[in-house]
N, CA, C and O of each residue as an XYZ file, in Angstrom:
452
protein
N     -78.503   -123.407      4.351
C     -77.427   -122.430      4.276
C     -76.509   -122.622      5.478
O     -76.984   -122.796      6.601
N     -75.196   -122.591      5.250
C     -74.201   -122.689      6.300
C     -73.948   -121.302      6.862
O     -73.726   -120.357      6.105
N     -73.978   -121.167      8.200
C     -73.720   -119.866      8.815
C     -72.931   -120.020     10.105
O     -72.906   -121.089     10.715
N     -72.291   -118.936     10.505
C     -71.621   -118.887     11.799
C     -72.644   -118.491     12.856
O     -73.817   -118.268     12.556
N     -72.180   -118.409     14.085
C     -73.034   -117.895     15.158
C     -73.337   -116.422     14.868
O     -72.634   -115.775     14.092
N     -74.368   -115.916     15.490
C     -74.743   -114.502     15.297
C     -73.748   -113.555     15.974
O     -73.396   -112.517     15.414
N     -73.299   -113.914     17.171
C     -72.333   -113.090     17.901
C     -71.047   -113.892     18.028
O     -71.057   -115.016     18.530
N     -69.952   -113.321     17.580
C     -68.675   -114.017     17.536
C     -67.708   -113.311     18.472
O     -67.471   -112.109     18.343
N     -67.154   -114.060     19.411
C     -66.162   -113.517     20.349
C     -64.820   -114.138     19.991
O     -64.601   -115.335     20.180
N     -63.927   -113.304     19.470
C     -62.654   -113.776     18.954
C     -61.837   -114.586     19.935
O     -61.153   -115.529     19.539
N     -61.898   -114.231     21.225
C     -61.095   -114.973     22.194
C     -61.675   -116.352     22.505
O     -61.062   -117.123     23.243
N     -62.844   -116.672     21.954
C     -63.436   -118.000     22.128
C     -63.161   -118.907     20.926
O     -63.601   -120.057     20.906
N     -62.437   -118.396     19.924
C     -62.128   -119.159     18.720
C     -60.653   -119.530     18.738
O     -59.797   -118.672     18.948
N     -60.357   -120.794     18.520
C     -58.970   -121.253     18.475
C     -58.313   -120.874     17.152
O     -58.962   -120.843     16.106
N     -57.019   -120.587     17.216
C     -56.236   -120.372     16.010
C     -55.998   -121.713     15.342
O     -55.784   -122.715     16.025
N     -56.034   -121.748     14.020
C     -55.742   -122.935     13.227
C     -54.436   -122.673     12.472
O     -54.354   -121.717     11.701
N     -53.421   -123.507     12.684
C     -52.152   -123.360     11.970
C     -52.363   -123.810     10.531
O     -52.833   -124.919     10.280
N     -52.011   -122.937      9.586
C     -52.250   -123.243      8.168
C     -50.977   -123.191      7.323
O     -51.027   -123.391      6.109
N     -49.850   -122.925      7.958
C     -48.579   -122.881      7.260
C     -47.497   -122.479      8.234
O     -47.779   -122.132      9.381
N     -46.262   -122.524      7.781
C     -45.156   -122.153      8.653
C     -45.243   -120.668      8.986
O     -45.098   -119.815      8.109
N     -45.480   -120.366     10.265
C     -45.602   -118.981     10.717
C     -46.928   -118.333     10.377
O     -47.047   -117.110     10.446
N     -47.945   -119.135     10.005
C     -49.250   -118.587      9.614
C     -50.355   -119.349     10.340
O     -50.377   -120.579     10.350
N     -51.276   -118.592     10.949
C     -52.440   -119.202     11.591
C     -53.659   -118.328     11.328
O     -53.527   -117.131     11.074
N     -54.857   -118.932     11.389
C     -56.066   -118.168     11.093
C     -57.188   -118.504     12.062
O     -57.218   -119.567     12.683
N     -58.114   -117.546     12.166
C     -59.371   -117.706     12.897
C     -60.487   -117.374     11.925
O     -60.523   -116.287     11.348
N     -61.396   -118.320     11.749
C     -62.580   -118.055     10.937
C     -63.596   -117.386     11.846
O     -63.978   -117.954     12.869
N     -64.033   -116.205     11.492
C     -64.937   -115.442     12.337
C     -66.379   -115.643     11.873
O     -66.999   -116.643     12.233
N     -66.911   -114.741     11.102
C     -68.311   -114.819     10.677
C     -68.415   -115.276      9.233
O     -67.537   -114.994      8.418
N     -69.503   -115.989      8.918
C     -69.699   -116.427      7.539
C     -71.125   -116.892      7.312
O     -71.835   -117.296      8.233
N     -71.517   -116.820      6.043
C     -72.682   -117.532      5.518
C     -72.269   -117.970      4.118
O     -71.090   -117.889      3.773
N     -73.193   -118.421      3.328
C     -72.829   -118.930      2.003
C     -72.247   -117.860      1.074
O     -71.551   -118.187      0.113
N     -72.529   -116.587      1.356
C     -72.134   -115.510      0.449
C     -70.896   -114.737      0.851
O     -70.280   -114.083      0.010
N     -70.510   -114.798      2.148
C     -69.390   -113.965      2.613
C     -68.706   -114.645      3.802
O     -69.329   -115.413      4.535
N     -67.420   -114.351      3.981
C     -66.676   -114.909      5.115
C     -65.649   -113.882      5.588
O     -65.022   -113.195      4.782
N     -65.489   -113.789      6.921
C     -64.519   -112.901      7.551
C     -63.515   -113.769      8.307
O     -63.899   -114.615      9.114
N     -62.211   -113.552      8.035
C     -61.152   -114.397      8.598
C     -59.986   -113.517      9.050
O     -59.571   -112.614      8.324
N     -59.456   -113.779     10.251
C     -58.211   -113.156     10.692
C     -57.073   -114.118     10.407
O     -57.173   -115.312     10.690
N     -55.978   -113.589      9.841
C     -54.808   -114.410      9.531
C     -53.584   -113.732     10.138
O     -53.254   -112.598      9.790
N     -52.910   -114.442     11.054
C     -51.715   -113.911     11.712
C     -50.470   -114.478     11.044
O     -50.382   -115.681     10.798
N     -49.508   -113.606     10.752
C     -48.251   -113.976     10.110
C     -47.077   -113.608     11.016
O     -47.037   -112.512     11.575
N     -46.134   -114.520     11.157
C     -44.856   -114.210     11.784
C     -43.953   -113.577     10.721
O     -44.142   -113.801      9.525
N     -42.977   -112.793     11.161
C     -42.035   -112.172     10.226
C     -41.393   -113.249      9.356
O     -40.927   -114.267      9.868
N     -41.367   -113.028      8.058
C     -40.765   -113.960      7.112
C     -41.717   -115.013      6.577
O     -41.375   -115.727      5.634
N     -42.909   -115.127      7.159
C     -43.881   -116.115      6.674
C     -44.341   -115.740      5.273
O     -44.445   -114.565      4.922
N     -44.612   -116.772      4.485
C     -45.001   -116.557      3.092
C     -46.367   -117.172      2.831
O     -46.577   -118.365      3.050
N     -47.281   -116.352      2.367
C     -48.539   -116.843      1.815
C     -48.257   -117.098      0.341
O     -48.247   -116.167     -0.465
N     -48.029   -118.362     -0.012
C     -47.566   -118.709     -1.361
C     -48.534   -118.239     -2.443
O     -49.736   -118.117     -2.208
N     -47.998   -117.981     -3.616
C     -48.823   -117.572     -4.750
C     -49.864   -118.645     -5.048
O     -49.546   -119.832     -5.119
N     -51.102   -118.216     -5.221
C     -52.215   -119.125     -5.499
C     -53.356   -118.323     -6.119
O     -53.284   -117.097     -6.209
N     -54.398   -119.013     -6.542
C     -55.602   -118.328     -7.007
C     -56.812   -119.153     -6.611
O     -56.698   -120.337     -6.292
N     -57.971   -118.514     -6.635
C     -59.239   -119.176     -6.327
C     -60.365   -118.356     -6.946
O     -60.148   -117.236     -7.409
N     -61.558   -118.918     -6.950
C     -62.689   -118.248     -7.617
C     -63.370   -117.194     -6.749
O     -64.339   -116.571     -7.183
N     -62.883   -116.990     -5.548
C     -63.489   -116.026     -4.624
C     -62.933   -114.626     -4.845
O     -61.771   -114.466     -5.221
N     -63.758   -113.615     -4.611
C     -63.278   -112.249     -4.475
C     -62.715   -112.152     -3.061
O     -63.303   -112.690     -2.122
N     -61.574   -111.467     -2.900
C     -60.942   -111.352     -1.583
C     -60.539   -109.907     -1.355
O     -60.000   -109.256     -2.250
N     -60.804   -109.403     -0.148
C     -60.377   -108.057      0.228
C     -59.661   -108.155      1.579
O     -60.320   -108.228      2.616
N     -58.318   -108.157      1.583
C     -57.558   -108.158      2.826
C     -57.385   -106.728      3.357
O     -57.207   -105.778      2.594
N     -57.443   -106.607      4.693
C     -57.194   -105.353      5.396
C     -56.035   -105.616      6.352
O     -56.056   -106.605      7.084
N     -55.026   -104.747      6.360
C     -53.864   -104.939      7.223
C     -54.176   -104.353      8.594
O     -54.237   -103.137      8.773
N     -54.372   -105.261      9.564
C     -54.649   -104.879     10.960
C     -53.384   -104.453     11.677
O     -53.403   -103.560     12.524
N     -52.269   -105.110     11.324
C     -50.977   -104.793     11.936
C     -49.878   -105.412     11.085
O     -50.138   -106.277     10.248
N     -48.645   -104.960     11.307
C     -47.507   -105.492     10.575
C     -47.282   -104.793      9.251
O     -47.869   -103.751      8.960
N     -46.402   -105.406      8.447
C     -46.077   -104.878      7.121
C     -45.915   -106.069      6.189
O     -45.301   -107.071      6.555
N     -46.466   -105.959      4.984
C     -46.506   -107.067      4.035
C     -46.165   -106.597      2.633
O     -46.554   -105.507      2.214
N     -45.424   -107.445      1.907
C     -45.307   -107.281      0.464
C     -46.448   -108.108     -0.121
O     -46.431   -109.337     -0.053
N     -47.428   -107.434     -0.691
C     -48.600   -108.083     -1.257
C     -48.464   -108.082     -2.771
O     -48.208   -107.051     -3.392
N     -48.640   -109.262     -3.345
C     -48.467   -109.411     -4.790
C     -49.699   -110.020     -5.420
O     -50.288   -110.958     -4.882
N     -50.084   -109.482     -6.563
C     -51.049   -110.184     -7.404
C     -50.920   -109.719     -8.836
O     -50.636   -108.557     -9.130
N     -51.142   -110.685     -9.716
C     -50.998   -110.470    -11.156
C     -49.673   -109.812    -11.512
O     -49.618   -108.945    -12.385
N     -48.596   -110.227    -10.829
C     -47.262   -109.763    -11.166
C     -46.867   -108.407    -10.606
O     -45.774   -107.925    -10.903
N     -47.720   -107.777     -9.807
C     -47.428   -106.474     -9.217
C     -47.305   -106.645     -7.705
O     -48.131   -107.314     -7.085
N     -46.265   -106.037     -7.109
C     -46.055   -106.121     -5.663
C     -46.065   -104.724     -5.062
O     -45.442   -103.803     -5.589
N     -46.782   -104.578     -3.952
C     -46.834   -103.321     -3.193
C     -46.571   -103.653     -1.730
O     -46.994   -104.702     -1.246
N     -45.878   -102.768     -1.027
C     -45.692   -102.913      0.411
C     -46.829   -102.181      1.106
O     -47.047   -100.989      0.892
N     -47.557   -102.931      1.955
C     -48.705   -102.362      2.657
C     -48.534   -102.524      4.159
O     -47.867   -103.449      4.623
N     -49.150   -101.607      4.924
C     -49.017   -101.592      6.378
C     -50.372   -101.295      7.018
O     -51.386   -101.198      6.327
N     -50.379   -101.154      8.331
C     -51.581   -100.876      9.110
C     -52.503    -99.880      8.414
O     -52.088    -98.784      8.037
N     -53.759   -100.282      8.253
C     -54.756    -99.404      7.659
C     -54.913    -99.533      6.163
O     -55.863    -98.994      5.595
N     -53.988   -100.247      5.501
C     -54.070   -100.432      4.057
C     -54.899   -101.667      3.729
O     -55.095   -102.537      4.578
N     -55.376   -101.736      2.512
C     -56.100   -102.914      2.044
C     -55.872   -103.052      0.543
O     -55.280   -102.178     -0.091
N     -56.346   -104.155     -0.010
C     -56.271   -104.334     -1.450
C     -57.395   -105.254     -1.899
O     -57.960   -106.005     -1.103
N     -57.707   -105.183     -3.174
C     -58.805   -105.934     -3.776
C     -58.223   -106.997     -4.695
O     -57.413   -106.690     -5.570
N     -58.635   -108.253     -4.499
C     -58.173   -109.359     -5.328
C     -59.382   -109.944     -6.051
O     -60.231   -110.574     -5.421
N     -59.469   -109.746     -7.359
C     -60.603   -110.300     -8.101
C     -60.482   -111.824     -8.230
O     -59.401   -112.376     -8.024
N     -61.566   -112.494     -8.563
C     -61.513   -113.953     -8.751
C     -60.433   -114.353     -9.753
O     -60.233   -113.698    -10.775
N     -59.751   -115.435     -9.434
C     -58.740   -116.075    -10.287
C     -57.446   -115.277    -10.459
O     -56.599   -115.670    -11.262
N     -57.267   -114.180     -9.739
C     -55.995   -113.449     -9.792
C     -54.973   -114.202     -8.946
O     -55.264   -114.580     -7.811
N     -53.787   -114.418     -9.490
C     -52.715   -115.080     -8.747
C     -52.166   -114.077     -7.732
O     -51.784   -112.964     -8.095
N     -52.127   -114.480     -6.452
C     -51.727   -113.561     -5.393
C     -51.028   -114.299     -4.255
O     -51.148   -115.516     -4.115
N     -50.292   -113.529     -3.441
C     -49.593   -114.059     -2.287
C     -48.999   -112.919     -1.484
O     -49.032   -111.765     -1.912
N     -48.450   -113.246     -0.301
C     -47.851   -112.220      0.558
C     -46.546   -112.717      1.156
O     -46.328   -113.918      1.315
N     -45.686   -111.766      1.482
C     -44.488   -111.997      2.273
C     -44.598   -111.061      3.470
O     -44.750   -109.851      3.308
N     -44.520   -111.627      4.669
C     -44.639   -110.813      5.878
C     -43.282   -110.194      6.214
O     -42.320   -110.910      6.493
N     -43.210   -108.871      6.187
C     -41.982   -108.134      6.481
C     -41.850   -107.818      7.969
O     -40.743   -107.803      8.507
N     -42.972   -107.568      8.630
C     -43.051   -107.345     10.082
C     -44.270   -108.109     10.576
O     -45.354   -107.976     10.007
N     -44.107   -108.910     11.632
C     -45.206   -109.737     12.140
C     -46.487   -108.922     12.226
O     -46.471   -107.762     12.637
N     -47.593   -109.539     11.837
C     -48.853   -108.815     11.860
C     -50.031   -109.680     11.481
O     -49.928   -110.902     11.375
N     -51.155   -109.014     11.279
C     -52.393   -109.722     10.991
C     -53.155   -109.054      9.849
O     -53.246   -107.830      9.757
N     -53.698   -109.910      8.984
C     -54.612   -109.482      7.933
C     -56.021   -109.900      8.337
O     -56.208   -110.960      8.934
N     -56.993   -109.087      8.019
C     -58.392   -109.490      8.109
C     -58.888   -109.608      6.684
O     -58.905   -108.635      5.931
N     -59.295   -110.829      6.324
C     -59.739   -111.122      4.963
C     -61.254   -111.224      4.890
O     -61.895   -111.817      5.758
N     -61.811   -110.636      3.845
C     -63.216   -110.832      3.506
C     -63.242   -111.583      2.181
O     -62.594   -111.177      1.216
N     -63.994   -112.682      2.139
C     -64.140   -113.491      0.935
C     -65.601   -113.525      0.505
O     -66.502   -113.549      1.343
N     -65.825   -113.527     -0.796
C     -67.163   -113.744     -1.336
C     -67.033   -114.585     -2.594
O     -66.274   -114.222     -3.493
N     -67.751   -115.699     -2.685
C     -68.547   -116.301     -1.619
C     -67.629   -116.865     -0.530
O     -66.406   -116.759     -0.619
N     -68.236   -117.462      0.494
C     -67.451   -118.021      1.597
C     -66.463   -119.063      1.082
O     -66.672   -119.652      0.021
N     -65.393   -119.288      1.830
C     -64.395   -120.319      1.496
C     -64.830   -121.630      2.145
O     -64.473   -121.908      3.290
N     -65.594   -122.429      1.418
C     -66.041   -123.718      1.958
C     -64.864   -124.607      2.322
O     -64.939   -125.384      3.274
N     -63.766   -124.495      1.559
C     -62.580   -125.309      1.852
C     -61.994   -125.001      3.220
O     -61.340   -125.868      3.799
N     -62.200   -123.796      3.765
C     -61.701   -123.458      5.084
C     -62.447   -124.207      6.186
O     -61.908   -124.376      7.279
N     -63.661   -124.653      5.926
C     -64.474   -125.328      6.928
C     -64.299   -126.841      6.900
O     -64.893   -127.538      7.722
N     -63.508   -127.360      5.985
C     -63.327   -128.805      5.836
C     -62.031   -129.241      6.504
O     -61.050   -129.563      5.833
N     -62.040   -129.248      7.821
C     -60.860   -129.693      8.583
C     -61.240   -130.656      9.660
O     -60.376   -131.132     10.396
């Protein structure tokens, strides 16, 4: 089984640039679940995509237009949303901020860099 360390200190993890104005830190994970912080600059776009994972993003800061299955909602600090497997989804960052994503199962593709 693939796992992260037991104790994770965010300031000891480097940011990984994953798109224009988007970077992420993979925090804790095992084969069944993964926790990831994703920082967006204003105007950055998380392009529409889908995957077989369940995803639950939590807005740590900023403001985002979050879209999935053709519906868009503006969400801010303290809000979250549920993305079922294979739902087409994406975000537009309206105010710079960070999402904390929970995935199940873990995103193995995130570890292949």
